[in-house]
DRENLUM-918457 format. One record per residue (C-alpha): x, y, z; residue number from 1. Coordinates in steps of 0.1 Angstrom, whole numbers, plus 5000, padded with zeros to 4 digits. Each point is the difference from the previous one (the first is absolute). Layout:
BEGIN
<u: X; v: Y; w: Z; k: NUM>
...
REM end
This chain:
BEGIN
<u: 4907; v: 5491; w: 8379; k: 1>
<u: 5019; v: 4965; w: 4987; k: 2>
<u: 4976; v: 5005; w: 4968; k: 3>
<u: 5011; v: 5035; w: 4992; k: 4>
<u: 5036; v: 4985; w: 5003; k: 5>
<u: 4992; v: 4969; w: 4977; k: 6>
<u: 4987; v: 5033; w: 4975; k: 7>
<u: 5029; v: 5021; w: 5004; k: 8>
<u: 5020; v: 4964; w: 4998; k: 9>
<u: 4981; v: 4995; w: 4964; k: 10>
<u: 5008; v: 5034; w: 4984; k: 11>
<u: 5031; v: 5005; w: 5009; k: 12>
<u: 5009; v: 4965; w: 4978; k: 13>
<u: 4980; v: 5014; w: 4968; k: 14>
<u: 5023; v: 5025; w: 4987; k: 15>
<u: 5029; v: 4977; w: 4976; k: 16>
<u: 4980; v: 4969; w: 5006; k: 17>
<u: 4994; v: 5001; w: 4968; k: 18>
<u: 5039; v: 5008; w: 4987; k: 19>
<u: 5020; v: 4979; w: 4982; k: 20>
<u: 5016; v: 4967; w: 5007; k: 21>
<u: 5034; v: 4998; w: 5010; k: 22>
<u: 5021; v: 4969; w: 4993; k: 23>
<u: 4991; v: 4974; w: 5023; k: 24>
<u: 4962; v: 5008; w: 4999; k: 25>
<u: 5001; v: 4997; w: 4960; k: 26>
<u: 5016; v: 4965; w: 5006; k: 27>
<u: 4977; v: 4992; w: 5027; k: 28>
<u: 4973; v: 5007; w: 4978; k: 29>
<u: 5014; v: 4980; w: 4971; k: 30>
<u: 5008; v: 4968; w: 5021; k: 31>
<u: 4968; v: 5004; w: 5015; k: 32>
<u: 4982; v: 5002; w: 4964; k: 33>
<u: 5007; v: 4967; w: 4992; k: 34>
<u: 4975; v: 4972; w: 5002; k: 35>
<u: 4988; v: 4987; w: 5035; k: 36>
<u: 5024; v: 4970; w: 4994; k: 37>
<u: 5030; v: 5019; w: 4995; k: 38>
<u: 4996; v: 5025; w: 5032; k: 39>
<u: 5021; v: 4974; w: 5027; k: 40>
<u: 5028; v: 5003; w: 4972; k: 41>
<u: 5018; v: 5031; w: 5016; k: 42>
<u: 5037; v: 4987; w: 5000; k: 43>
<u: 5015; v: 5035; w: 4996; k: 44>
<u: 4978; v: 5018; w: 5026; k: 45>
<u: 5010; v: 4993; w: 5032; k: 46>
<u: 4963; v: 5008; w: 5018; k: 47>
<u: 4976; v: 4978; w: 5009; k: 48>
<u: 4970; v: 4988; w: 4974; k: 49>
<u: 4972; v: 5018; w: 5018; k: 50>
<u: 5009; v: 5034; w: 4983; k: 51>
<u: 4999; v: 4985; w: 4966; k: 52>
<u: 4963; v: 4979; w: 5005; k: 53>
<u: 4986; v: 5035; w: 5011; k: 54>
<u: 5015; v: 5017; w: 4969; k: 55>
<u: 4987; v: 4973; w: 4975; k: 56>
<u: 4959; v: 5007; w: 5018; k: 57>
<u: 5008; v: 5037; w: 4997; k: 58>
<u: 5012; v: 4996; w: 4961; k: 59>
<u: 4969; v: 4977; w: 4993; k: 60>
<u: 4976; v: 5021; w: 5019; k: 61>
<u: 5013; v: 5030; w: 4982; k: 62>
<u: 4998; v: 4980; w: 4970; k: 63>
<u: 4957; v: 5001; w: 5001; k: 64>
<u: 5001; v: 5040; w: 5000; k: 65>
<u: 5030; v: 5007; w: 4978; k: 66>
<u: 5024; v: 5006; w: 5031; k: 67>
<u: 5026; v: 4973; w: 4999; k: 68>
<u: 5027; v: 5028; w: 4992; k: 69>
<u: 4987; v: 5029; w: 5017; k: 70>
<u: 5027; v: 5004; w: 5031; k: 71>
<u: 4975; v: 5013; w: 5028; k: 72>
<u: 4983; v: 4971; w: 4994; k: 73>
<u: 5020; v: 4974; w: 4999; k: 74>
<u: 5017; v: 5014; w: 5033; k: 75>
<u: 4964; v: 5004; w: 5016; k: 76>
<u: 4999; v: 4965; w: 5016; k: 77>
<u: 5031; v: 4986; w: 5007; k: 78>
<u: 5016; v: 5036; w: 5015; k: 79>
<u: 4978; v: 5029; w: 5006; k: 80>
<u: 4969; v: 4982; w: 5018; k: 81>
<u: 5025; v: 4979; w: 5018; k: 82>
<u: 5016; v: 5036; w: 5013; k: 83>
<u: 4965; v: 5015; w: 5012; k: 84>
<u: 4995; v: 4964; w: 5019; k: 85>
<u: 5033; v: 5005; w: 5016; k: 86>
<u: 4992; v: 5035; w: 5013; k: 87>
<u: 4965; v: 4987; w: 5013; k: 88>
<u: 5013; v: 4970; w: 5018; k: 89>
<u: 5031; v: 5017; w: 5014; k: 90>
<u: 4970; v: 5025; w: 5019; k: 91>
<u: 4987; v: 4967; w: 5009; k: 92>
<u: 5030; v: 4987; w: 5012; k: 93>
<u: 5004; v: 5032; w: 5019; k: 94>
<u: 4970; v: 4997; w: 5020; k: 95>
<u: 5011; v: 4964; w: 5008; k: 96>
<u: 5031; v: 5012; w: 5013; k: 97>
<u: 4998; v: 5030; w: 5017; k: 98>
<u: 4965; v: 5024; w: 4994; k: 99>
<u: 4985; v: 5021; w: 4977; k: 100>
<u: 5023; v: 5030; w: 5000; k: 101>
<u: 5029; v: 4977; w: 4992; k: 102>
<u: 4978; v: 4986; w: 4972; k: 103>
<u: 4989; v: 5022; w: 4984; k: 104>
<u: 5041; v: 5024; w: 4998; k: 105>
<u: 5015; v: 4966; w: 4988; k: 106>
<u: 4974; v: 4997; w: 4971; k: 107>
<u: 5003; v: 5033; w: 4992; k: 108>
<u: 5037; v: 5000; w: 5000; k: 109>
<u: 5001; v: 4966; w: 4973; k: 110>
<u: 4971; v: 5021; w: 4982; k: 111>
<u: 5022; v: 5030; w: 4995; k: 112>
<u: 5034; v: 4981; w: 4996; k: 113>
<u: 5013; v: 5007; w: 4965; k: 114>
<u: 5020; v: 4966; w: 5005; k: 115>
<u: 4963; v: 4978; w: 5000; k: 116>
<u: 4986; v: 5024; w: 4980; k: 117>
<u: 5026; v: 4989; w: 4967; k: 118>
<u: 5004; v: 4964; w: 5008; k: 119>
<u: 4954; v: 4999; w: 5000; k: 120>
<u: 5004; v: 5014; w: 4967; k: 121>
<u: 5032; v: 4975; w: 4989; k: 122>
<u: 4989; v: 4965; w: 4978; k: 123>
<u: 5018; v: 4982; w: 5023; k: 124>
<u: 4997; v: 4980; w: 5032; k: 125>
<u: 5013; v: 5025; w: 5030; k: 126>
<u: 4962; v: 5016; w: 5004; k: 127>
<u: 4985; v: 4963; w: 5001; k: 128>
<u: 5028; v: 4986; w: 5024; k: 129>
<u: 4993; v: 5027; w: 5024; k: 130>
<u: 4963; v: 4996; w: 5000; k: 131>
<u: 5000; v: 4967; w: 5012; k: 132>
<u: 5032; v: 5007; w: 5025; k: 133>
<u: 4974; v: 5025; w: 5019; k: 134>
<u: 4968; v: 4985; w: 4994; k: 135>
<u: 5022; v: 4960; w: 5015; k: 136>
<u: 5011; v: 5027; w: 5029; k: 137>
<u: 4966; v: 5014; w: 5010; k: 138>
<u: 4987; v: 4966; w: 5003; k: 139>
<u: 5031; v: 4983; w: 5017; k: 140>
<u: 4987; v: 5030; w: 5027; k: 141>
<u: 4966; v: 4988; w: 4998; k: 142>
<u: 5005; v: 4964; w: 5006; k: 143>
<u: 5021; v: 5010; w: 5031; k: 144>
<u: 4975; v: 5027; w: 5013; k: 145>
<u: 4969; v: 4969; w: 4994; k: 146>
<u: 5026; v: 4978; w: 5021; k: 147>
<u: 5003; v: 5022; w: 5026; k: 148>
<u: 4963; v: 5004; w: 5007; k: 149>
<u: 4994; v: 4965; w: 4996; k: 150>
<u: 5025; v: 4997; w: 5028; k: 151>
<u: 4980; v: 5028; w: 5021; k: 152>
<u: 4969; v: 4986; w: 4994; k: 153>
<u: 5010; v: 4962; w: 5012; k: 154>
<u: 4988; v: 4989; w: 4967; k: 155>
<u: 5014; v: 4966; w: 4993; k: 156>
<u: 4988; v: 5002; w: 4962; k: 157>
<u: 5031; v: 5019; w: 4989; k: 158>
<u: 4996; v: 4989; w: 4972; k: 159>
<u: 4968; v: 5021; w: 4989; k: 160>
<u: 5016; v: 5038; w: 5009; k: 161>
<u: 5031; v: 4993; w: 4979; k: 162>
<u: 4986; v: 4976; w: 4970; k: 163>
<u: 4994; v: 5025; w: 4976; k: 164>
<u: 5029; v: 5027; w: 5004; k: 165>
<u: 5024; v: 4968; w: 5004; k: 166>
<u: 4989; v: 4989; w: 4962; k: 167>
<u: 5001; v: 5034; w: 4990; k: 168>
<u: 5035; v: 5000; w: 5011; k: 169>
<u: 5007; v: 4977; w: 4980; k: 170>
<u: 4988; v: 5002; w: 4968; k: 171>
<u: 5015; v: 5041; w: 4999; k: 172>
<u: 5031; v: 4985; w: 5014; k: 173>
<u: 5003; v: 4971; w: 4968; k: 174>
<u: 4985; v: 5028; w: 4976; k: 175>
<u: 5028; v: 5021; w: 5016; k: 176>
<u: 5026; v: 4972; w: 4991; k: 177>
<u: 4990; v: 4998; w: 4968; k: 178>
<u: 5005; v: 5038; w: 4992; k: 179>
<u: 5036; v: 5009; w: 5009; k: 180>
<u: 5025; v: 4980; w: 5009; k: 181>
<u: 5013; v: 5019; w: 5028; k: 182>
<u: 4966; v: 4995; w: 5021; k: 183>
<u: 5016; v: 4971; w: 5018; k: 184>
<u: 5020; v: 5028; w: 5019; k: 185>
<u: 4971; v: 5014; w: 5014; k: 186>
<u: 4980; v: 4965; w: 5007; k: 187>
<u: 5032; v: 4996; w: 5023; k: 188>
<u: 4993; v: 5033; w: 5017; k: 189>
<u: 4961; v: 4985; w: 5005; k: 190>
<u: 5004; v: 4966; w: 5017; k: 191>
<u: 5031; v: 5015; w: 5021; k: 192>
<u: 4969; v: 5022; w: 5012; k: 193>
<u: 4977; v: 4974; w: 5005; k: 194>
<u: 5028; v: 4981; w: 5024; k: 195>
<u: 5004; v: 5030; w: 5019; k: 196>
<u: 4966; v: 5002; w: 5003; k: 197>
<u: 4997; v: 4967; w: 5015; k: 198>
<u: 4980; v: 4985; w: 4975; k: 199>
<u: 4998; v: 4965; w: 5001; k: 200>
<u: 5029; v: 4981; w: 4984; k: 201>
<u: 4978; v: 4971; w: 4985; k: 202>
<u: 4978; v: 5026; w: 4981; k: 203>
<u: 5037; v: 5018; w: 4988; k: 204>
<u: 5012; v: 4973; w: 4989; k: 205>
<u: 4968; v: 4991; w: 4980; k: 206>
<u: 4997; v: 5035; w: 4984; k: 207>
<u: 5038; v: 4998; w: 4992; k: 208>
<u: 5001; v: 4966; w: 4984; k: 209>
<u: 4965; v: 5008; w: 4978; k: 210>
<u: 5020; v: 5032; w: 4988; k: 211>
<u: 5030; v: 4981; w: 4990; k: 212>
<u: 4980; v: 4973; w: 4984; k: 213>
<u: 4982; v: 5024; w: 4979; k: 214>
<u: 5030; v: 5013; w: 4984; k: 215>
<u: 5021; v: 4965; w: 4994; k: 216>
<u: 4981; v: 4999; w: 4963; k: 217>
<u: 5012; v: 5029; w: 4992; k: 218>
<u: 5036; v: 4997; w: 5011; k: 219>
<u: 5015; v: 4979; w: 4970; k: 220>
<u: 4992; v: 5030; w: 4980; k: 221>
<u: 5016; v: 5023; w: 5030; k: 222>
<u: 5028; v: 4983; w: 4990; k: 223>
<u: 5000; v: 5000; w: 4964; k: 224>
<u: 4994; v: 5042; w: 5004; k: 225>
<u: 5029; v: 4998; w: 5026; k: 226>
<u: 5026; v: 4982; w: 4977; k: 227>
<u: 4987; v: 5024; w: 4969; k: 228>
<u: 5008; v: 5031; w: 5020; k: 229>
<u: 5033; v: 4987; w: 5010; k: 230>
<u: 5007; v: 4994; w: 4961; k: 231>
<u: 4990; v: 5042; w: 4996; k: 232>
<u: 5029; v: 5011; w: 5025; k: 233>
<u: 5027; v: 4975; w: 4986; k: 234>
<u: 4989; v: 5009; w: 4963; k: 235>
<u: 4997; v: 5040; w: 5009; k: 236>
<u: 5026; v: 5012; w: 5015; k: 237>
<u: 4989; v: 5031; w: 5022; k: 238>
<u: 4965; v: 4986; w: 5004; k: 239>
<u: 5002; v: 4996; w: 5038; k: 240>
<u: 5011; v: 5038; w: 5005; k: 241>
<u: 4971; v: 5006; w: 4981; k: 242>
<u: 4975; v: 4978; w: 5020; k: 243>
<u: 5019; v: 5007; w: 5037; k: 244>
<u: 5014; v: 5028; w: 5017; k: 245>
<u: 5030; v: 4999; w: 5022; k: 246>
<u: 4986; v: 4985; w: 5031; k: 247>
<u: 5006; v: 5024; w: 5025; k: 248>
<u: 4982; v: 5030; w: 4975; k: 249>
<u: 4969; v: 4972; w: 5001; k: 250>
<u: 4998; v: 5001; w: 5039; k: 251>
<u: 4999; v: 5038; w: 5002; k: 252>
<u: 4977; v: 5000; w: 4961; k: 253>
<u: 4971; v: 4983; w: 5010; k: 254>
<u: 4988; v: 5020; w: 5030; k: 255>
<u: 5007; v: 5030; w: 4977; k: 256>
<u: 4981; v: 4990; w: 4971; k: 257>
<u: 4971; v: 4985; w: 5024; k: 258>
<u: 4998; v: 5039; w: 5010; k: 259>
<u: 5010; v: 5017; w: 4974; k: 260>
<u: 4984; v: 4979; w: 4972; k: 261>
<u: 5004; v: 5011; w: 4962; k: 262>
<u: 5025; v: 5030; w: 5004; k: 263>
<u: 5035; v: 5009; w: 4996; k: 264>
<u: 5020; v: 4989; w: 5027; k: 265>
<u: 5022; v: 5034; w: 5001; k: 266>
<u: 5024; v: 5010; w: 5025; k: 267>
<u: 4988; v: 5030; w: 5007; k: 268>
<u: 4989; v: 5027; w: 5025; k: 269>
<u: 4965; v: 4995; w: 5002; k: 270>
<u: 5005; v: 4965; w: 4993; k: 271>
<u: 5017; v: 4995; w: 5030; k: 272>
<u: 4979; v: 5017; w: 5021; k: 273>
<u: 4970; v: 4982; w: 4989; k: 274>
<u: 5016; v: 4971; w: 5011; k: 275>
<u: 5009; v: 5011; w: 5035; k: 276>
<u: 4963; v: 5014; w: 5004; k: 277>
<u: 4994; v: 4960; w: 4997; k: 278>
<u: 5024; v: 4979; w: 5009; k: 279>
<u: 5012; v: 5021; w: 5025; k: 280>
<u: 4966; v: 4998; w: 5022; k: 281>
<u: 4991; v: 4966; w: 4993; k: 282>
<u: 5031; v: 4987; w: 5012; k: 283>
<u: 4999; v: 5019; w: 5029; k: 284>
<u: 4965; v: 4987; w: 5003; k: 285>
<u: 5009; v: 4964; w: 4992; k: 286>
<u: 5029; v: 5000; w: 5034; k: 287>
<u: 4970; v: 5016; w: 5023; k: 288>
<u: 4975; v: 4971; w: 4987; k: 289>
<u: 5034; v: 4973; w: 5010; k: 290>
<u: 5006; v: 5020; w: 5030; k: 291>
<u: 4963; v: 4996; w: 5011; k: 292>
<u: 4999; v: 4965; w: 4987; k: 293>
<u: 4970; v: 5006; w: 4980; k: 294>
<u: 4988; v: 4967; w: 4990; k: 295>
<u: 4988; v: 5010; w: 4963; k: 296>
<u: 5036; v: 5003; w: 4990; k: 297>
<u: 5001; v: 4962; w: 4998; k: 298>
<u: 4977; v: 5004; w: 4971; k: 299>
<u: 5026; v: 5019; w: 4984; k: 300>
<u: 5032; v: 4983; w: 5008; k: 301>
<u: 4988; v: 4969; w: 4986; k: 302>
<u: 4979; v: 5008; w: 4970; k: 303>
<u: 5018; v: 5031; w: 4986; k: 304>
<u: 5032; v: 5004; w: 5013; k: 305>
<u: 5008; v: 4960; w: 5001; k: 306>
<u: 4987; v: 4993; w: 4960; k: 307>
<u: 5024; v: 5032; w: 4993; k: 308>
<u: 5031; v: 4984; w: 5017; k: 309>
<u: 4994; v: 4965; w: 4987; k: 310>
<u: 4998; v: 5011; w: 4966; k: 311>
<u: 5030; v: 5024; w: 5005; k: 312>
<u: 5019; v: 4972; w: 5006; k: 313>
<u: 4988; v: 4980; w: 4974; k: 314>
<u: 5012; v: 5027; w: 4976; k: 315>
<u: 5036; v: 4993; w: 5014; k: 316>
<u: 4997; v: 4968; w: 4976; k: 317>
<u: 4973; v: 5013; w: 4975; k: 318>
<u: 4991; v: 5031; w: 4995; k: 319>
<u: 4967; v: 5007; w: 5003; k: 320>
<u: 4991; v: 5023; w: 5025; k: 321>
<u: 4984; v: 5030; w: 4983; k: 322>
<u: 4969; v: 5028; w: 5014; k: 323>
<u: 4977; v: 4984; w: 4976; k: 324>
<u: 5007; v: 4964; w: 5007; k: 325>
<u: 4988; v: 5005; w: 5033; k: 326>
<u: 4971; v: 5025; w: 4997; k: 327>
<u: 4979; v: 4975; w: 5018; k: 328>
<u: 5020; v: 5016; w: 5037; k: 329>
<u: 4990; v: 5035; w: 4990; k: 330>
<u: 4967; v: 5000; w: 5010; k: 331>
<u: 5017; v: 4983; w: 5035; k: 332>
<u: 5023; v: 5028; w: 4998; k: 333>
<u: 4976; v: 5029; w: 5001; k: 334>
<u: 4979; v: 4986; w: 5024; k: 335>
<u: 5031; v: 5003; w: 5023; k: 336>
<u: 5001; v: 5035; w: 4990; k: 337>
<u: 4965; v: 5004; w: 5008; k: 338>
<u: 5005; v: 4981; w: 5035; k: 339>
<u: 5034; v: 5021; w: 5010; k: 340>
<u: 4984; v: 5032; w: 4989; k: 341>
<u: 4968; v: 4992; w: 5022; k: 342>
<u: 5017; v: 4987; w: 5033; k: 343>
<u: 5019; v: 5033; w: 5000; k: 344>
<u: 4973; v: 5025; w: 4995; k: 345>
<u: 4993; v: 5009; w: 5031; k: 346>
<u: 5039; v: 4998; w: 5016; k: 347>
<u: 5015; v: 5013; w: 4972; k: 348>
<u: 4972; v: 5017; w: 4976; k: 349>
<u: 5025; v: 5022; w: 4981; k: 350>
<u: 5023; v: 4974; w: 4991; k: 351>
<u: 4972; v: 4979; w: 4990; k: 352>
<u: 4985; v: 5026; w: 4982; k: 353>
<u: 5033; v: 5009; w: 4979; k: 354>
<u: 5000; v: 4962; w: 4991; k: 355>
<u: 4964; v: 4997; w: 4987; k: 356>
<u: 5003; v: 5035; w: 4982; k: 357>
<u: 5037; v: 4985; w: 4984; k: 358>
<u: 4984; v: 4968; w: 4994; k: 359>
<u: 4967; v: 5017; w: 4977; k: 360>
<u: 5024; v: 5024; w: 4985; k: 361>
<u: 5025; v: 4974; w: 4988; k: 362>
<u: 4969; v: 4981; w: 4984; k: 363>
<u: 4985; v: 5026; w: 4984; k: 364>
<u: 5027; v: 5018; w: 4985; k: 365>
<u: 5017; v: 4968; w: 4993; k: 366>
<u: 4968; v: 4991; w: 4981; k: 367>
<u: 5000; v: 5029; w: 4981; k: 368>
<u: 5030; v: 4997; w: 4989; k: 369>
<u: 4991; v: 4966; w: 4983; k: 370>
<u: 4973; v: 5019; w: 4986; k: 371>
<u: 5023; v: 5025; w: 4984; k: 372>
<u: 5033; v: 4989; w: 4992; k: 373>
<u: 5005; v: 4974; w: 4975; k: 374>
<u: 5037; v: 4989; w: 5013; k: 375>
<u: 4975; v: 4985; w: 5030; k: 376>
<u: 4975; v: 4985; w: 4978; k: 377>
<u: 5001; v: 4966; w: 4978; k: 378>
<u: 5019; v: 4997; w: 4968; k: 379>
<u: 4980; v: 5012; w: 4974; k: 380>
<u: 5003; v: 4980; w: 4975; k: 381>
<u: 4964; v: 5006; w: 4985; k: 382>
<u: 5010; v: 5045; w: 4989; k: 383>
<u: 5033; v: 4978; w: 4987; k: 384>
<u: 4985; v: 4979; w: 4977; k: 385>
<u: 4976; v: 5026; w: 4987; k: 386>
<u: 5027; v: 5021; w: 4995; k: 387>
<u: 5015; v: 4978; w: 4978; k: 388>
<u: 4974; v: 4989; w: 4980; k: 389>
<u: 4991; v: 5037; w: 4991; k: 390>
<u: 5036; v: 5011; w: 4992; k: 391>
<u: 5017; v: 4966; w: 4983; k: 392>
<u: 4982; v: 4983; w: 4967; k: 393>
<u: 4997; v: 4961; w: 5007; k: 394>
<u: 5012; v: 4984; w: 4975; k: 395>
<u: 5033; v: 5021; w: 5002; k: 396>
<u: 5010; v: 4998; w: 5035; k: 397>
<u: 5012; v: 4974; w: 5022; k: 398>
<u: 5003; v: 4997; w: 5036; k: 399>
<u: 5027; v: 4985; w: 5014; k: 400>
<u: 5001; v: 4984; w: 5040; k: 401>
<u: 5028; v: 4988; w: 5018; k: 402>
<u: 4981; v: 4975; w: 5020; k: 403>
<u: 4987; v: 4964; w: 4995; k: 404>
<u: 4966; v: 5010; w: 4981; k: 405>
<u: 4987; v: 5036; w: 4995; k: 406>
<u: 4989; v: 5014; w: 5032; k: 407>
<u: 4964; v: 4991; w: 5009; k: 408>
<u: 4990; v: 5034; w: 5004; k: 409>
<u: 5007; v: 5006; w: 4968; k: 410>
<u: 4985; v: 4972; w: 4988; k: 411>
<u: 4963; v: 5009; w: 5021; k: 412>
<u: 5003; v: 5035; w: 4981; k: 413>
<u: 5011; v: 4993; w: 4965; k: 414>
<u: 4972; v: 5002; w: 4980; k: 415>
<u: 5014; v: 5008; w: 4972; k: 416>
<u: 5024; v: 4969; w: 4998; k: 417>
<u: 5039; v: 5014; w: 4993; k: 418>
<u: 5023; v: 4981; w: 4987; k: 419>
<u: 5020; v: 4987; w: 5034; k: 420>
<u: 5037; v: 4983; w: 5004; k: 421>
<u: 5010; v: 4991; w: 5029; k: 422>
<u: 5036; v: 4981; w: 5015; k: 423>
<u: 4979; v: 4970; w: 5010; k: 424>
<u: 5021; v: 5002; w: 5035; k: 425>
<u: 5003; v: 5015; w: 5030; k: 426>
<u: 5037; v: 5005; w: 4998; k: 427>
<u: 5013; v: 5011; w: 4966; k: 428>
<u: 5037; v: 4990; w: 5005; k: 429>
<u: 4986; v: 4968; w: 5001; k: 430>
<u: 4997; v: 5000; w: 4959; k: 431>
<u: 5030; v: 4991; w: 4984; k: 432>
<u: 4985; v: 5016; w: 4969; k: 433>
<u: 4976; v: 5027; w: 5005; k: 434>
<u: 5002; v: 5018; w: 4967; k: 435>
<u: 4985; v: 4974; w: 4985; k: 436>
<u: 4967; v: 5005; w: 5020; k: 437>
<u: 4998; v: 5034; w: 4985; k: 438>
<u: 5011; v: 4994; w: 4961; k: 439>
<u: 4959; v: 5012; w: 4990; k: 440>
<u: 5007; v: 5031; w: 5020; k: 441>
<u: 5010; v: 5018; w: 4970; k: 442>
<u: 4968; v: 4990; w: 4980; k: 443>
<u: 4985; v: 5027; w: 5019; k: 444>
<u: 5004; v: 5041; w: 4999; k: 445>
<u: 5000; v: 5002; w: 5037; k: 446>
<u: 5007; v: 4979; w: 5032; k: 447>
<u: 4997; v: 5011; w: 5035; k: 448>
<u: 5013; v: 4981; w: 5028; k: 449>
<u: 4991; v: 5005; w: 5034; k: 450>
<u: 5019; v: 5004; w: 5028; k: 451>
<u: 4980; v: 4984; w: 5023; k: 452>
<u: 5019; v: 4976; w: 5022; k: 453>
<u: 5028; v: 4999; w: 4978; k: 454>
<u: 5022; v: 5010; w: 5027; k: 455>
<u: 4995; v: 4965; w: 5015; k: 456>
<u: 5000; v: 4983; w: 4966; k: 457>
<u: 5024; v: 5016; w: 4975; k: 458>
<u: 5024; v: 5018; w: 5027; k: 459>
<u: 5026; v: 5008; w: 4970; k: 460>
<u: 4976; v: 5013; w: 4974; k: 461>
<u: 5008; v: 4974; w: 4977; k: 462>
<u: 4959; v: 5000; w: 4985; k: 463>
<u: 5008; v: 5039; w: 4995; k: 464>
<u: 5035; v: 4990; w: 4980; k: 465>
<u: 4983; v: 4976; w: 4981; k: 466>
<u: 4976; v: 5022; w: 4984; k: 467>
<u: 5026; v: 5028; w: 4993; k: 468>
<u: 5021; v: 4974; w: 4984; k: 469>
<u: 4964; v: 4997; w: 4977; k: 470>
<u: 5004; v: 5031; w: 4987; k: 471>
<u: 4977; v: 5018; w: 5022; k: 472>
<u: 5002; v: 5035; w: 5016; k: 473>
<u: 4988; v: 5011; w: 5035; k: 474>
<u: 4977; v: 5032; w: 4995; k: 475>
<u: 4983; v: 5003; w: 5034; k: 476>
<u: 4983; v: 4982; w: 5028; k: 477>
<u: 4967; v: 4999; w: 5015; k: 478>
<u: 5001; v: 5005; w: 5038; k: 479>
<u: 4972; v: 4981; w: 5023; k: 480>
<u: 5003; v: 5003; w: 5039; k: 481>
<u: 5006; v: 4967; w: 5012; k: 482>
<u: 5002; v: 4990; w: 4965; k: 483>
<u: 5033; v: 5015; w: 4991; k: 484>
<u: 5013; v: 5010; w: 4966; k: 485>
<u: 4985; v: 4985; w: 4960; k: 486>
<u: 5031; v: 5009; w: 4984; k: 487>
<u: 4993; v: 5006; w: 4962; k: 488>
<u: 5018; v: 4989; w: 4969; k: 489>
<u: 4996; v: 5002; w: 4966; k: 490>
<u: 5020; v: 4995; w: 4969; k: 491>
<u: 5000; v: 5035; w: 4987; k: 492>
<u: 4984; v: 5032; w: 5016; k: 493>
<u: 4981; v: 4996; w: 5027; k: 494>
<u: 4964; v: 5017; w: 4991; k: 495>
<u: 4968; v: 4994; w: 5010; k: 496>
<u: 4964; v: 5023; w: 4994; k: 497>
REM end
């Protein structure tokens, strides 16, 4: 059945795989398209370098067959394939942790999760870190199982049973560290679990030392990125509100996103009923497992709840916790759902069926909503650039961005090379005389001003005032979900073919 689940996972991840890049994906491409010697110069992207290197390889391989600017190809190696591997590894981990039914249900939940589908189609490192996280956890349980087997057989050469999974656990953990800066929270949970399972302390210390030493070469770059992020928050008031949510809301939103995925979390009757249908049975099942002193709960306490708790506590100081950033915990979450349903299918069959049905209904309906609703999809810069190229004459049109440079997705999709103007700063109020930057706009008949991010970079609408003062008048807008308005200005009556 796992092959059926894997086929289903692949089929569900094909629609929209060729969808438009959004801001971060286009920025990922532009950075990874640079020469190999520049791939570690990623000061302004608060991510480790592995995703950049894999994207670099994808671009170079794609260039051999003229696919180096094709969205589905670029997402294939670093995102889609890791997503499929994660579903398979979840199944294998379920076999180690419980039984075939739990393994099947967990992999099915993950295969149909709209949240996992969404990030398996995004050129960012979230799917990648999830793959390494589940592979490492699978090898961790294999390592512990082999050690127990060696003890039972009184084999003194324990290393011959545990060498391979130990090596693989170390390798996957190092790759995970170079995929996500939140990955250490998972590692802490894994090492707590190893300590609880009474792995020899010398081995725990050795493993921990190897992992710490493996990350030391990147540490200066990490602090450089941290400094750049702090500078961004200081130069752009309101940025913290964009990248983070209030702490209490974050604590509630992560498990809700794990269940509801890519959907509108609207407070209405169907949403409330589905929430109750999932969380009430699962909460009751957790209570029963605690009451019965179920030993399997220790796994989830250390490898799911502890990393969530630690990342939430750190978010009081640095806003880091979002569902996508801890996507490596989603497979563990689906295993918990599957295990609780399996444990109670005989004692509480109706509750188990309600929870199982609700999870699958939510997964499938939220996936369909993602496919069918543009407001749930990524920013469609490709369509926007095509419409602008079709409607506006290149030599008579200027585009204006309230940012340090034209936005990355515009640079990626603009094949006609329109003239662009940018403020050059993150916050327009920092400029003493911004009018000087835009005096040449009068050489053009049409001016298109992007509202994208302008509520942060130009909250006082200074840019619109500057354009108006130059004699332009607003005659309409282009409106795209997630991107917002592109305001159309003209020196005379607005007419387009």
